[in-house]
Backbone bond lengths (Angstrom), bond angles and torsions (degrees), N, CA, C in turn:
res aa  C-N    CA-C-N  psi(-1)  N-CA   C-N-CA  omega(-1)  CA-C   N-CA-C  phi
1 M - - - 1.486 - - 1.551 109.62 -
2 P 1.310 112.92 135.27 1.515 122.01 179.99 1.376 109.11 -55.87
3 L 1.321 117.47 151.21 1.524 121.50 175.61 1.471 120.48 -57.05
4 S 1.367 114.54 -31.37 1.353 120.42 178.47 1.458 113.12 -69.16
5 S 1.352 115.48 -38.34 1.544 120.99 172.20 1.394 118.02 -61.53
6 R 1.518 114.44 -44.51 1.353 119.09 -179.25 1.540 115.96 -67.99
7 I 1.383 111.87 -30.84 1.412 116.42 172.38 1.455 117.24 -69.07
8 A 1.352 116.34 -38.74 1.442 126.02 168.96 1.470 112.56 -52.67
9 A 1.372 115.68 -50.43 1.473 123.93 -178.38 1.445 109.73 -60.26
10 F 1.373 115.80 -46.32 1.416 121.29 -179.06 1.481 113.87 -63.66
11 L 1.387 120.59 -39.66 1.437 121.45 -176.55 1.595 107.23 -75.03
12 V 1.296 117.63 -28.15 1.500 120.50 177.39 1.524 106.07 -65.66
13 A 1.360 117.02 -47.40 1.521 122.20 -178.13 1.493 107.30 -62.24
14 C 1.394 116.20 -40.76 1.589 115.03 179.13 1.408 107.38 -64.61
15 L 1.319 119.68 -39.84 1.573 118.10 -178.34 1.436 111.80 -60.74
16 L 1.389 115.03 -47.77 1.421 117.77 177.36 1.562 118.02 -58.13
17 L 1.418 108.44 -47.25 1.481 115.93 178.17 1.478 111.38 -57.02
18 G 1.413 112.63 -46.05 1.476 122.27 -179.24 1.589 113.35 -59.88
19 T 1.279 110.70 -40.21 1.494 115.66 -178.32 1.581 107.66 -66.79
20 G 1.437 113.47 -42.22 1.579 113.49 -177.22 1.460 106.04 -69.30
21 A 1.342 118.45 -44.14 1.431 117.22 -175.88 1.489 111.36 -59.08
22 A 1.423 111.63 -45.59 1.539 112.57 -173.51 1.710 107.01 -66.00
23 R 1.283 114.47 -28.59 1.583 113.54 -179.30 1.511 106.40 -67.97
24 A 1.359 114.71 -50.18 1.518 118.98 179.50 1.460 109.24 -57.53
25 Q 1.373 121.02 -51.74 1.435 120.73 179.22 1.476 117.07 -60.61
26 A 1.314 120.07 -29.63 1.464 124.06 -176.66 1.507 109.53 -68.11
27 E 1.312 115.07 -27.01 1.469 115.95 -179.17 1.442 113.76 -71.96
28 A 1.445 113.46 -22.50 1.557 118.36 172.94 1.550 117.53 -101.54
29 D 1.298 108.69 -21.00 1.415 116.53 -167.84 1.529 110.99 -154.08
30 P 1.369 120.22 123.32 1.420 121.54 -170.98 1.591 110.07 -69.47
31 E 1.253 124.47 -13.02 1.378 128.32 179.50 1.618 111.30 -103.53
32 P 1.209 120.03 102.04 1.446 120.99 178.03 1.515 111.78 -68.48
33 V 1.392 115.43 148.36 1.452 123.84 -176.17 1.528 103.04 -89.29
34 P 1.439 118.97 122.87 1.405 121.38 177.77 1.588 110.62 -75.74
35 I 1.359 113.21 159.39 1.427 118.03 170.67 1.437 107.89 -61.70
36 Q 1.328 121.03 139.73 1.347 124.93 -173.50 1.636 109.74 -83.16
37 K 1.330 117.32 126.94 1.493 121.67 -177.02 1.488 118.98 -48.79
38 P 1.480 109.33 -57.38 1.410 113.28 -177.00 1.617 112.08 -57.18
39 A 1.272 124.05 -35.40 1.477 121.59 176.07 1.528 110.83 -61.47
40 V 1.322 121.23 -46.30 1.381 129.15 177.42 1.616 103.71 -55.16
41 E 1.326 118.32 -53.78 1.406 118.93 -170.87 1.461 113.18 -65.19
42 N 1.372 116.25 -35.64 1.410 122.46 178.13 1.618 111.75 -63.40
43 F 1.414 114.73 -40.04 1.480 117.71 174.76 1.448 114.61 -67.28
44 L 1.428 113.16 -32.62 1.462 113.05 176.01 1.523 113.04 -67.25
45 A 1.339 114.10 -43.44 1.469 123.02 -179.30 1.527 108.43 -51.99
46 K 1.371 115.87 -43.04 1.497 122.04 -174.90 1.546 105.87 -68.04
47 L 1.402 117.46 -42.49 1.530 118.35 -177.75 1.552 107.01 -61.75
48 I 1.413 115.65 -39.60 1.474 120.13 -170.24 1.648 99.22 -73.00
49 R 1.271 119.12 -39.80 1.540 118.86 -176.19 1.540 110.12 -63.36
50 D 1.412 114.16 -41.75 1.447 117.44 -178.10 1.497 111.41 -67.17
51 E 1.297 121.20 -37.45 1.376 124.19 178.22 1.663 108.43 -64.47
52 A 1.373 109.66 -41.07 1.461 111.35 179.77 1.551 114.26 -60.57
53 A 1.334 113.00 -40.67 1.416 120.85 179.19 1.572 110.03 -64.40
54 Q 1.246 120.87 -35.75 1.472 125.48 170.15 1.500 113.75 -53.44
55 Y 1.431 112.01 -43.65 1.507 114.77 177.48 1.419 111.60 -73.43
56 E 1.329 114.23 -37.20 1.634 116.30 -179.33 1.365 110.76 -57.35
57 N 1.399 117.00 -42.63 1.513 118.75 -163.67 1.496 105.75 -106.33
58 G 1.287 123.10 -3.37 1.463 124.27 -179.23 1.511 113.71 65.58
59 E 1.410 115.19 39.67 1.473 128.44 174.22 1.523 111.88 -78.79
60 G 1.309 121.48 93.47 1.452 120.08 175.83 1.558 113.70 81.35
61 V 1.355 118.22 -14.33 1.362 121.64 176.24 1.570 109.02 -131.52
62 P 1.354 120.68 160.55 1.339 120.33 175.07 1.619 113.54 -61.26
63 R 1.351 120.82 136.60 1.339 121.80 -177.08 1.585 112.26 -65.55
64 D 1.308 116.45 128.79 1.391 121.92 -169.53 1.581 108.99 -139.03
65 G 1.147 127.90 87.80 1.398 125.72 -173.54 1.609 116.56 -60.61
66 A 1.346 112.19 -39.00 1.406 119.43 178.48 1.530 115.15 -66.30
67 R 1.409 111.46 -36.75 1.457 117.68 178.01 1.551 109.20 -72.73
68 A 1.362 116.02 -35.85 1.397 120.74 178.63 1.602 112.50 -66.31
69 A 1.238 115.14 -37.42 1.421 125.06 -179.24 1.615 113.43 -68.06
70 A 1.377 108.19 -42.58 1.428 117.00 173.09 1.554 114.48 -62.45
71 L 1.354 114.71 -40.95 1.527 115.65 -179.71 1.515 107.63 -76.56
72 Y 1.423 121.98 -38.67 1.471 116.98 174.12 1.465 112.35 -53.90
73 C 1.392 117.61 -41.64 1.437 119.77 -171.94 1.491 110.49 -71.03
74 Q 1.342 116.16 -30.58 1.460 119.63 175.38 1.453 109.98 -61.44
75 A 1.299 118.59 -48.17 1.494 122.11 177.60 1.478 113.10 -70.53
76 A 1.410 119.87 -28.90 1.464 122.06 177.00 1.475 108.99 -69.75
77 R 1.254 118.76 -35.59 1.485 122.29 177.24 1.551 110.73 -61.77
78 M 1.296 115.82 -28.05 1.414 122.09 179.59 1.485 112.34 -83.64
79 G 1.374 114.10 -2.19 1.448 113.59 -179.28 1.514 118.53 98.43
80 D 1.304 117.11 9.41 1.493 121.06 -177.46 1.572 103.69 -81.26
81 A 1.304 112.44 113.28 1.592 117.71 -177.43 1.558 104.77 -69.34
82 Q 1.271 123.94 -42.70 1.484 125.26 -177.23 1.470 105.48 -54.08
83 S 1.298 119.95 -48.45 1.453 120.29 -172.86 1.555 108.66 -68.79
84 Q 1.369 116.16 -36.42 1.472 118.23 172.19 1.572 114.24 -58.38
85 Y 1.419 114.77 -40.92 1.380 116.90 174.72 1.455 117.36 -64.67
86 N 1.415 112.35 -40.14 1.471 115.96 -177.04 1.552 114.23 -68.65
87 L 1.411 113.99 -31.78 1.435 120.65 167.71 1.494 115.83 -62.18
88 G 1.347 114.37 -40.76 1.464 121.17 176.54 1.543 105.42 -56.14
89 W 1.325 117.73 -56.63 1.456 121.65 -178.56 1.370 117.88 -57.48
90 M 1.374 124.48 -35.37 1.466 128.78 171.04 1.561 110.52 -64.91
91 Y 1.206 113.16 -43.21 1.584 112.44 -176.62 1.507 108.60 -72.81
92 S 1.396 117.30 -38.99 1.542 118.28 -175.77 1.588 109.48 -71.85
93 H 1.394 118.82 -15.59 1.390 115.78 -179.62 1.512 114.51 -118.46
94 G 1.483 112.17 6.55 1.553 115.93 -175.67 1.483 108.86 58.31
95 R 1.199 120.38 33.48 1.577 124.69 177.09 1.501 109.84 -80.10
96 G 1.385 119.95 91.92 1.393 125.61 175.28 1.585 113.90 75.90
97 V 1.277 114.35 -0.05 1.557 122.71 167.33 1.414 111.34 -134.27
98 E 1.292 116.57 169.42 1.506 117.14 -178.60 1.546 104.90 -79.85
99 R 1.340 114.24 136.46 1.451 121.73 -171.61 1.623 108.02 -65.23
100 S 1.310 113.86 140.02 1.439 120.90 -175.69 1.553 106.73 -154.59
101 D 1.381 119.02 104.23 1.374 118.96 -178.49 1.448 113.99 -67.46
102 A 1.433 115.34 -36.66 1.433 122.60 174.72 1.400 115.57 -58.00
103 T 1.453 117.37 -41.26 1.424 120.27 -179.45 1.549 108.89 -71.31
104 A 1.289 115.13 -38.21 1.419 119.03 -176.10 1.493 107.34 -64.60
105 A 1.319 118.59 -41.36 1.486 124.84 -176.52 1.665 103.89 -63.27
106 F 1.235 112.21 -37.82 1.552 112.48 -177.11 1.546 109.85 -61.75
107 F 1.338 112.89 -49.57 1.423 114.65 -177.12 1.622 115.47 -75.00
108 F 1.303 121.27 -30.93 1.343 125.62 166.59 1.562 113.39 -55.82
109 H 1.222 116.88 -51.59 1.500 125.09 179.05 1.472 106.83 -57.22
110 A 1.381 119.43 -49.16 1.591 118.70 -176.17 1.437 109.45 -58.13
111 A 1.516 120.86 -45.28 1.328 118.77 -176.61 1.509 113.35 -69.63
112 A 1.397 111.09 -34.62 1.523 114.11 179.09 1.459 111.52 -63.38
113 E 1.423 115.47 -41.00 1.454 113.54 178.03 1.514 118.78 -59.18
114 Q 1.542 112.92 -14.39 1.345 116.77 -179.59 1.661 107.82 -100.30
115 G 1.180 109.93 6.93 1.602 116.02 174.22 1.423 120.34 84.59
116 L 1.463 114.73 16.53 1.464 121.59 173.65 1.562 110.54 -64.13
117 P 1.324 116.20 113.56 1.491 119.69 176.98 1.531 117.97 -42.09
118 Q 1.258 110.86 -57.60 1.447 114.08 -178.36 1.467 117.59 -61.17
119 A 1.251 116.76 -39.68 1.530 120.93 172.14 1.528 111.58 -60.39
120 I 1.308 119.56 -45.43 1.390 121.87 -179.71 1.666 110.11 -57.07
121 R 1.382 112.15 -41.25 1.345 114.28 177.89 1.579 114.20 -65.01
122 M 1.344 115.57 -28.82 1.476 122.37 -175.99 1.459 107.86 -72.07
123 L 1.342 119.90 -21.57 1.483 122.47 -178.67 1.507 115.13 -66.51
124 T 1.363 115.19 -16.77 1.510 120.19 172.52 1.488 112.69 -68.27
125 T 1.435 116.90 -21.39 1.438 119.69 -170.99 1.566 114.88 -114.08
126 V 1.302 109.03 -4.38 1.534 116.52 -176.79 1.554 110.03 -118.35
127 G 1.303 114.94 155.12 1.625 114.40 -179.72 1.505 103.65 -80.92
128 G 1.392 108.54 -155.74 1.525 117.40 -179.62 1.448 109.18 -82.95
129 P 1.263 119.53 165.77 1.419 124.24 -169.15 1.444 108.99 -78.06
130 S 1.373 117.02 143.20 1.442 124.07 -175.56 1.462 115.83 -59.94
131 A 1.308 116.16 143.35 1.523 118.42 179.20 1.487 110.55 -71.29
132 D 1.288 119.84 -21.28 1.472 126.50 179.24 1.565 113.11 -91.01
133 L 1.292 114.16 125.90 1.499 118.61 -179.21 1.507 101.99 -77.97
134 P 1.539 114.53 141.34 1.338 117.35 163.68 1.546 111.96 -60.42
135 E 1.378 117.05 147.71 1.366 119.50 -172.57 1.576 112.44 -62.52
136 C 1.298 120.05 -32.31 1.428 120.08 -178.99 1.526 110.33 -77.52
137 M 1.327 118.00 -9.04 1.412 118.57 178.05 1.464 119.97 -103.87
138 L 1.423 108.99 16.26 1.505 115.36 177.37 1.513 111.07 -59.30
139 P 1.305 121.52 140.68 1.510 125.55 -162.93 1.548 109.11 -64.60
140 A 1.298 114.33 130.59 1.385 123.99 165.48 1.482 115.89 -108.82
141 V 1.311 124.97 126.98 1.386 122.82 -176.10 1.476 107.97 -98.48
142 P 1.365 116.79 135.85 1.481 119.24 174.40 1.493 111.75 -61.99
143 G 1.325 118.15 142.55 1.479 123.17 -177.55 1.558 114.40 -71.11
144 A 1.213 112.76 156.53 1.501 113.36 171.89 1.566 110.01 -130.40
145 T 1.381 119.64 173.35 1.471 118.94 -168.48 1.433 108.51 -82.80
146 V 1.230 127.75 -6.99 1.450 128.85 -171.38 1.466 109.32 -138.84
147 V 1.324 124.03 127.59 1.536 118.67 -175.70 1.655 103.40 -112.29
148 A 1.279 114.61 130.23 1.416 121.93 -179.41 1.566 109.47 -54.93
149 Q 1.259 110.84 153.25 1.551 118.32 -172.71 1.545 103.90 -104.42
150 G 1.274 117.15 64.09 1.478 117.94 173.17 1.507 111.91 91.76
151 R 1.272 119.57 135.76 1.475 125.90 -176.07 1.472 111.32 -67.41
152 S 1.274 120.95 -24.48 1.467 122.83 -177.25 1.558 110.71 -82.83
153 G 1.362 119.10 -22.49 1.361 128.37 -171.98 1.414 115.51 -135.80
154 V 1.366 112.28 44.89 1.434 119.72 -177.48 1.534 115.58 -68.95
155 P 1.322 119.65 117.83 1.439 118.19 -172.10 1.615 113.42 -71.52
156 A 1.311 111.78 152.92 1.530 112.14 175.73 1.447 111.08 -66.85
157 V 1.406 115.61 154.94 1.472 121.82 176.84 1.532 109.63 -90.57
158 P 1.391 113.52 128.82 1.463 110.66 174.14 1.509 115.32 -61.68
159 L 1.309 123.62 154.17 1.400 121.94 -170.82 1.561 105.12 -97.38
160 S 1.452 116.49 128.36 1.405 122.28 174.89 1.459 100.47 -124.99
161 V 1.381 113.54 122.91 1.484 122.11 -177.17 1.544 110.61 -91.03
162 P 1.276 121.23 126.95 1.551 118.75 173.48 1.568 107.14 -63.49
163 A 1.393 104.02 150.80 1.510 112.06 -172.37 1.525 111.45 -60.08
164 N 1.390 119.31 -39.15 1.326 127.73 -177.13 1.555 117.02 -83.81
165 A 1.194 116.12 3.90 1.527 120.91 176.27 1.569 112.24 -72.93
166 P 1.295 115.91 115.32 1.433 116.62 178.04 1.554 110.38 -62.04
167 A 1.357 111.92 142.96 1.472 115.80 -176.79 1.556 115.75 -59.16
168 H 1.337 115.95 -38.13 1.499 119.84 177.14 1.537 112.98 -62.17
169 I 1.394 113.98 -35.48 1.373 115.48 177.94 1.506 112.96 -72.48
170 V 1.214 120.04 -39.40 1.375 126.74 176.40 1.541 110.92 -58.87
171 E 1.383 114.28 -41.26 1.511 116.58 179.19 1.611 108.71 -70.13
172 L 1.259 120.08 -34.97 1.353 118.51 178.89 1.539 115.81 -70.33
173 V 1.420 111.07 -34.42 1.451 119.03 172.69 1.549 110.89 -59.77
174 K 1.454 117.43 -50.54 1.364 122.19 -172.30 1.636 107.20 -63.27
175 A 1.276 116.98 -45.15 1.414 120.20 -178.23 1.491 114.13 -66.31
176 T 1.306 117.63 -39.81 1.463 119.04 179.64 1.520 111.95 -73.23
177 A 1.323 116.64 -43.13 1.343 125.43 179.65 1.637 110.67 -59.33
178 A 1.304 112.84 -45.71 1.533 114.93 174.74 1.581 112.28 -58.57
179 E 1.347 110.49 -45.37 1.478 110.52 -176.45 1.471 112.95 -67.41
180 M 1.427 118.32 -29.24 1.529 114.90 178.51 1.564 112.32 -102.18
181 K 1.365 117.39 19.42 1.439 117.10 -176.07 1.382 121.31 46.67
182 V 1.374 115.95 47.80 1.349 127.81 171.75 1.535 114.89 -118.88
183 Q 1.405 111.94 136.48 1.555 113.25 -175.26 1.499 109.65 -62.43
184 P 1.312 120.18 122.01 1.508 124.18 -178.47 1.542 105.37 -55.96
185 Q 1.336 120.77 -44.39 1.490 120.78 -175.36 1.616 112.56 -54.35
186 L 1.288 117.82 -36.21 1.470 117.69 172.14 1.451 110.45 -69.94
187 V 1.203 126.22 -32.18 1.539 128.54 -176.62 1.597 103.26 -66.65
188 L 1.290 110.33 -52.87 1.522 115.26 -177.18 1.548 111.14 -63.06
189 A 1.320 114.89 -36.85 1.517 111.52 174.17 1.528 116.54 -70.59
190 I 1.243 113.74 -30.62 1.568 114.39 173.27 1.602 112.02 -67.66
191 I 1.264 111.98 -43.77 1.555 116.07 179.27 1.492 107.36 -65.69
192 E 1.159 122.34 -46.50 1.553 124.76 176.84 1.548 106.86 -49.94
193 A 1.335 114.65 -56.66 1.501 119.26 -173.75 1.543 114.56 -66.53
194 E 1.389 113.52 -32.58 1.485 119.49 -178.83 1.507 113.07 -79.94
195 S 1.292 117.15 -48.48 1.580 118.20 -167.26 1.508 111.55 -130.59
196 N 1.330 117.14 -12.42 1.524 124.03 -175.97 1.569 104.08 63.90
197 F 1.299 124.03 31.08 1.388 130.14 173.80 1.568 108.92 76.05
198 N 1.322 117.42 26.78 1.398 119.78 176.01 1.508 107.16 -94.37
199 A 1.344 119.44 112.74 1.430 121.52 -175.25 1.561 112.51 -75.53
200 A 1.294 114.94 -15.79 1.519 120.79 178.72 1.456 115.30 -95.00
201 A 1.406 114.69 3.22 1.621 118.34 -174.12 1.431 115.10 -58.85
202 L 1.389 115.77 136.10 1.431 119.87 173.45 1.547 112.45 -134.87
203 S 1.265 116.40 126.44 1.460 118.86 -172.52 1.527 114.12 -90.26
204 P 1.265 125.08 169.06 1.380 126.30 174.47 1.456 110.20 -64.28
205 K 1.336 126.98 -24.47 1.363 133.93 177.02 1.581 112.29 -86.37
206 N 1.297 118.93 6.51 1.484 123.10 178.10 1.519 112.69 78.03
207 A 1.420 117.09 13.88 1.500 118.27 179.80 1.542 106.53 -74.40
208 R 1.241 113.86 142.47 1.597 116.78 -173.69 1.414 118.97 -125.22
209 G 1.294 117.83 144.37 1.540 118.54 166.81 1.507 110.38 80.84
210 L 1.291 111.57 -171.92 1.514 121.97 -167.14 1.570 109.66 -66.62
211 M 1.244 122.76 -32.80 1.401 127.94 178.43 1.519 113.15 -97.87
212 Q 1.274 117.32 -5.06 1.448 123.36 179.57 1.492 113.60 56.18
213 L 1.246 114.62 60.76 1.480 121.74 -179.53 1.620 107.54 -83.71
214 I 1.256 111.14 125.04 1.543 120.20 170.39 1.654 105.82 -73.87
215 P 1.361 114.44 151.57 1.419 117.39 179.97 1.520 114.29 -44.36
216 E 1.298 115.73 -42.62 1.600 120.59 -174.04 1.508 104.32 -62.36
217 T 1.322 118.17 -55.18 1.428 119.50 -174.41 1.511 111.12 -61.97
218 A 1.353 119.66 -39.10 1.467 121.69 179.47 1.585 110.35 -65.00
219 A 1.222 116.99 -38.18 1.496 121.91 172.55 1.474 112.66 -62.37
220 R 1.410 116.05 -39.35 1.456 118.89 -173.78 1.474 110.02 -75.82
221 F 1.254 120.34 -17.93 1.442 121.32 179.29 1.502 107.93 -125.83
222 N 1.327 121.29 35.57 1.559 132.77 166.69 1.461 110.14 44.94
223 V 1.365 111.32 51.41 1.408 114.97 170.58 1.728 106.15 -102.21
224 T 1.289 114.38 120.82 1.438 119.40 -178.73 1.458 113.81 -109.65
225 R 1.275 118.43 -9.82 1.450 127.04 -179.02 1.619 106.60 -131.19
226 P 1.300 120.78 78.49 1.477 120.00 -174.50 1.403 120.00 -67.93
227 Y 1.557 111.29 -15.75 1.474 115.05 176.85 1.480 111.51 -93.37
228 D 1.267 115.48 -1.20 1.462 118.55 173.10 1.665 109.05 -81.72
229 P 1.267 113.59 115.65 1.517 120.04 -170.82 1.538 108.47 -51.46
230 A 1.342 116.05 -47.98 1.506 116.21 -173.06 1.461 112.44 -71.47
231 Q 1.422 119.89 -33.45 1.503 120.22 168.46 1.429 116.63 -61.84
232 N 1.460 113.19 -41.63 1.333 119.05 -166.86 1.611 106.04 -72.01
233 I 1.272 114.45 -43.51 1.378 121.73 -176.90 1.641 108.20 -63.55
234 R 1.276 109.77 -39.56 1.649 115.06 -172.70 1.660 98.47 -71.44
235 G 1.322 118.66 -35.18 1.556 112.44 -177.04 1.461 109.25 -76.37
236 G 1.406 119.41 -32.31 1.452 118.90 -178.55 1.540 111.96 -76.97
237 V 1.276 116.48 -32.82 1.520 118.55 175.54 1.495 109.54 -68.81
238 S 1.293 115.60 -40.59 1.489 119.51 178.22 1.492 112.99 -58.71
239 Y 1.291 113.58 -41.65 1.538 118.34 170.78 1.514 112.23 -61.69
240 L 1.333 119.70 -48.81 1.483 120.71 -179.23 1.483 109.08 -61.87
241 R 1.409 115.84 -38.57 1.534 112.58 175.05 1.408 112.47 -58.52
242 W 1.347 121.28 -43.51 1.560 122.74 -179.60 1.506 106.84 -68.52
243 L 1.239 121.28 -35.10 1.642 117.38 -178.40 1.500 107.10 -73.11
244 L 1.337 115.47 -36.06 1.557 117.48 -174.57 1.581 107.52 -60.80
245 A 1.500 111.41 -46.78 1.486 109.43 178.24 1.534 112.34 -70.61
246 Y 1.332 119.39 -35.21 1.399 119.57 176.02 1.397 118.38 -52.33
247 F 1.328 112.98 -44.62 1.410 121.61 -172.07 1.610 113.05 -112.26
248 Q 1.431 113.06 20.71 1.527 125.30 169.96 1.566 108.95 54.48
249 G 1.325 118.06 39.75 1.535 119.41 170.43 1.435 110.98 78.99
250 D 1.323 124.12 14.75 1.413 127.32 178.85 1.448 103.62 -79.82
251 V 1.376 119.12 118.74 1.437 124.29 -174.31 1.538 111.90 -69.64
252 A 1.421 113.74 -45.22 1.431 122.38 -179.30 1.475 113.06 -54.01
253 L 1.410 111.41 -52.86 1.480 120.47 179.27 1.604 112.42 -61.44
254 V 1.327 112.75 -41.16 1.585 116.08 178.41 1.381 110.23 -65.18
255 A 1.268 119.38 -47.53 1.612 123.68 174.34 1.426 113.57 -55.27
256 A 1.366 115.59 -48.44 1.415 117.69 178.36 1.474 115.36 -64.45
257 A 1.338 121.27 -35.15 1.345 124.04 173.33 1.533 114.12 -70.57
258 Y 1.215 117.22 -33.88 1.560 121.15 175.03 1.547 107.91 -60.89
259 N 1.364 115.39 -40.80 1.380 122.16 -172.37 1.557 109.97 -79.49
260 A 1.335 116.04 -49.46 1.374 122.69 -168.12 1.603 117.18 -110.73
261 G 1.353 113.37 -7.15 1.485 123.03 -168.94 1.446 115.20 84.85
262 E 1.368 113.42 144.89 1.402 127.65 -176.68 1.654 111.74 -60.16
263 G 1.296 112.82 -27.26 1.488 120.78 -179.16 1.454 109.55 -69.44
264 A 1.394 120.50 -38.86 1.425 124.30 176.26 1.492 112.72 -67.45
265 V 1.275 118.46 -41.92 1.419 124.52 179.37 1.596 107.45 -64.95
266 N 1.211 124.33 -35.06 1.520 125.40 -178.78 1.479 103.68 -79.32
267 R 1.366 123.65 -30.93 1.437 122.91 -174.11 1.547 108.12 -74.10
268 Y 1.368 115.71 -41.47 1.368 118.84 -178.55 1.520 113.65 -90.24
269 R 1.272 116.33 -6.67 1.499 122.62 176.58 1.484 108.76 65.79
270 G 1.337 117.93 40.18 1.385 120.71 -178.90 1.617 109.85 153.15
271 V 1.268 119.47 -163.54 1.458 121.66 175.44 1.510 112.96 -61.30
272 P 1.312 120.01 115.61 1.382 124.66 178.39 1.490 111.92 -53.03
273 P 1.378 119.39 140.80 1.512 121.88 179.94 1.524 113.99 -80.82
274 Y 1.297 111.20 53.52 1.490 116.27 169.01 1.610 110.14 -104.84
275 A 1.290 110.12 136.87 1.537 111.05 -176.20 1.469 113.15 -61.45
276 E 1.237 116.49 -42.14 1.482 118.74 176.20 1.630 113.52 -54.18
277 T 1.273 111.98 -50.87 1.483 121.43 -179.85 1.581 111.66 -58.35
278 L 1.379 109.51 -49.74 1.467 117.07 179.39 1.550 115.25 -51.99
279 A 1.417 110.24 -48.05 1.467 122.08 176.72 1.519 112.01 -64.14
280 Y 1.248 116.31 -38.73 1.548 125.24 179.46 1.527 106.59 -64.89
281 V 1.251 116.24 -52.96 1.563 119.92 177.04 1.377 109.91 -51.31
282 A 1.392 120.68 -53.56 1.461 121.80 -167.03 1.493 105.99 -64.83
283 R 1.481 115.82 -34.86 1.408 115.91 -177.97 1.582 117.85 -67.60
284 I 1.290 110.50 -31.80 1.425 124.46 178.57 1.502 109.51 -67.13
285 L 1.338 111.15 -49.65 1.532 120.03 -178.06 1.553 112.49 -58.77
286 R 1.474 109.32 -46.75 1.497 111.04 167.94 1.327 122.76 -51.13
287 R 1.407 116.17 -44.81 1.381 122.27 -176.34 1.484 114.84 -68.74
288 V 1.269 114.88 -39.49 1.407 126.23 -176.25 1.544 109.19 -74.97
289 G 1.243 111.80 -46.92 1.585 119.90 -179.12 1.420 119.98 77.73
290 A 1.396 111.04 23.88 1.485 119.94 -178.31 1.505 107.57 -152.60
291 T 1.244 120.19 147.80 1.411 126.96 174.75 1.598 110.64 -88.11
292 D 1.376 115.53 -24.30 1.455 113.39 177.81 1.565 107.65 -137.10
293 V 1.360 116.68 148.62 1.432 119.64 179.46 1.583 108.27 -134.73
294 P 1.333 115.72 157.24 1.481 116.64 -177.34 1.668 104.01 -61.02
295 F 1.407 108.02 156.25 1.583 115.13 173.64 1.457 109.16 -150.81
296 D 1.282 112.37 162.39 1.419 125.55 178.47 1.542 110.58 -87.47
297 G 1.278 123.84 97.52 1.478 116.72 179.67 1.416 119.00 -71.34
298 A 1.471 115.03 -0.83 1.406 114.28 171.96 1.474 118.45 -76.22
299 A 1.337 117.38 -10.56 1.515 124.04 -169.78 1.500 108.19 -67.52
300 T 1.433 120.52 -40.41 1.394 116.10 -176.19 1.616 100.74 -168.69
301 A 1.333 114.38 172.21 1.507 119.42 175.63 1.435 111.36 -77.19
302 V 1.336 116.35 165.73 1.409 118.70 -170.90 1.545 106.41 -85.91
303 S 1.471 120.51 146.58 1.299 126.64 176.71 1.607 110.11 -49.23
304 P 1.358 115.42 138.18 1.445 121.41 179.66 1.552 107.10 -68.89
305 Q 1.338 125.82 -15.40 1.337 126.20 179.41 1.481 116.37 -97.85
306 M 1.350 119.35 10.42 1.353 120.91 -173.14 1.582 113.21 -73.35
307 R 1.403 114.21 -30.21 1.378 117.44 178.51 1.553 110.97 -74.04
308 A 1.297 117.67 -31.54 1.361 118.68 -177.54 1.610 106.56 -81.49
309 I 1.372 121.10 -27.33 1.436 119.60 173.91 1.422 111.92 -71.28
310 R 1.342 124.50 -32.88 1.414 128.67 -178.84 1.570 106.34 -72.85
311 A 1.252 116.67 -42.99 1.512 122.53 -178.74 1.454 108.32 -63.70
312 A 1.387 123.55 -38.20 1.466 125.65 -175.87 1.611 108.85 -73.18
313 R 1.179 118.10 -20.36 1.558 123.94 -173.85 1.563 109.16 -85.81
314 R 1.397 114.92 -18.23 1.441 112.49 -172.39 1.604 107.34 -82.10
């Protein structure tokens, strides 16, 4: 079945499932729970990857390496690590595409950074990732519900407090954010995504507290008691203030850097193609409701990659 037909069938199934789920949910709660976007995107990425494999191997369709690579790259841009690995393999062996060790290394590194075991093993045989992004991987930023009205006059974002946010945490956020010239809505969105307002949260990567500060970030912003809500918020907001200046108020880039590090954003010249980071950025954009927010340019110099990132989006 062609990809378009399979996607259409999947979306119809989602609609029917969503209608039934909404009806059942409405009996207990007036607000139905929507289908989660990342789950849909992951399924679509798999459909695209499966079709790419058919063209790569000539399974039921004429073998077409260029078509396979284009489809794999579409799924890779959605954060599909297996597609990233498959592209790395194609480019490292010249399978249906012109051989390029630099391009292969780019895709192997992208998949390895998401923890794909076979990609991690390939890192022993390839060099560092290329400084040039493959054309099909030029950064695309998830959309938001509100578009900022020009970088010089970006409007403030109205505050919408999550229902489970403790009142004293909200007050700490509002006070600290006002002091550091950071939009409190962005801070609340980050806290909700990172710890769901659990001040005692500890991640497997040793990130701690409300804003899930790793030890390096805590030290960088003078946080000695990461489980203290006031200190944790001050450290996290300090980091957001720095990121906002570094990425000129671009919410998608700031969220991506908070999740994956500013180095990854610079390296990929945009939101890194990691499934976790893409979903994280989409969640923050939905919560903030704007693609750009005001920022304090005095916090730090602008990222050296901002011009390239802007150019790639045109």
